[in-house]
N, C-alpha and C positions, 0 to 999 in steps of 0.2 A: 552659737548653739548651745552651750554649756550656760549662758544665762537666761537663755529662755527653758532652759529643761529646769532650771532652779525656779524660775516663777511658777512654771508648771505643778511643780512641783509643791510650792508655797501657796497658791491658790487651792489645789487639789486638799490638801492636809487642813484647809481652812474649811473647805466645804464640808469635809469630814467631819470635823470638829466642831460646827455649827449642826451636822444633820445630831452628831451622836449626842450634841446639848438640846434639840427639839426631841427625840425622842425622850431621853430621861425628864423632860418637862409636861410630854403626854403621859407618861409610866406615874409618874407622882401625882400629874391633875387626878389620873382614874382613882386614885385613894382618897385624893381630898374633894371630890364634886359630892354634893348631897341628894343629887337622883339620877336616872337615869339616862336622861335627854342631855344633861351636861356634861353626862361620861360621854357621853355618843360623840359631842362635841367635840372635848377634848381628844378624844382619841382618834378622832377623824383631819382635824385640821392641822395640828401641829404632825402627827403622824405623819401625814403626805408631803409635808415638806422637807421632815427629813427624810424622806425614802429620795426624795426628788435630790436632797444636795448629796446624800452619797452617793446615787447612781451617779450623778453629776462628777464628784471625786473621781470614780472610775473610770469613768468616759476620757477625762482628761489623762489617766493613765496606761491605758487600754490601746494596744495597737491594734490594727486590724479592722477592717469593714466590717465585715462579718460580725464580732465582738462589739464594736460600736453602734452596728444596725437594732443588734438584741437589746442594750443599755435605751437605747434612744426609745424603740417601742417597750420597755418595761415604764417608763417616765411617763407615756403616750396613754397608756392602759389603768398607770395608777390615775390619771386628771379624769379618767372615764370611771372608773368603778367605784373608785371611792363615795363618792357624793352618791350615786346612786345607793351605795350599798346601807351609806349610813341614812340615809333617808329613809332605807325602805325598816331601816333595824327602829328610828324613831315611828314610824307607822305602827310598826308592828308592838310597840308599847305602849305608843296609844290604845289598840286598841285591844289589848289586854287589860286595857286600865289603869296604866302605873299613872300615879298622878305628879306632876312636877313638885317639886318643894317648896315654887314660891308660886302665887294665883297670876295665870296668863290676863295681861289685860285683854288682848281679843283672843278669840279661838279660830283663826281663818282656816282651821283642816277641811272642817266640815266632812260630810259622806260623799268625797266626789266617787 
């Protein structure tokens, strides 16, 4: 049982480091990207995975069904809400008249 606990600790540590690295990459990307659309992309894609990695690391270390259920619910809600929020931010940026840094090949957004 001691070897299993060590393996779980190592996996949780790797997941925590990966989540922290992805969050750092997302934070740096917010300053480096040229327009609102790129910033929305950079803020949502790696940050979502960072939260999932970090919560999964906590899930490996937290005892109890109640806490584990809440952590799994946090992961599920993250996958449900972040794409919708980023879509709405992009739509609001387009409606506000913000132009992308580069010209789009085709504009498929339309007036739905």
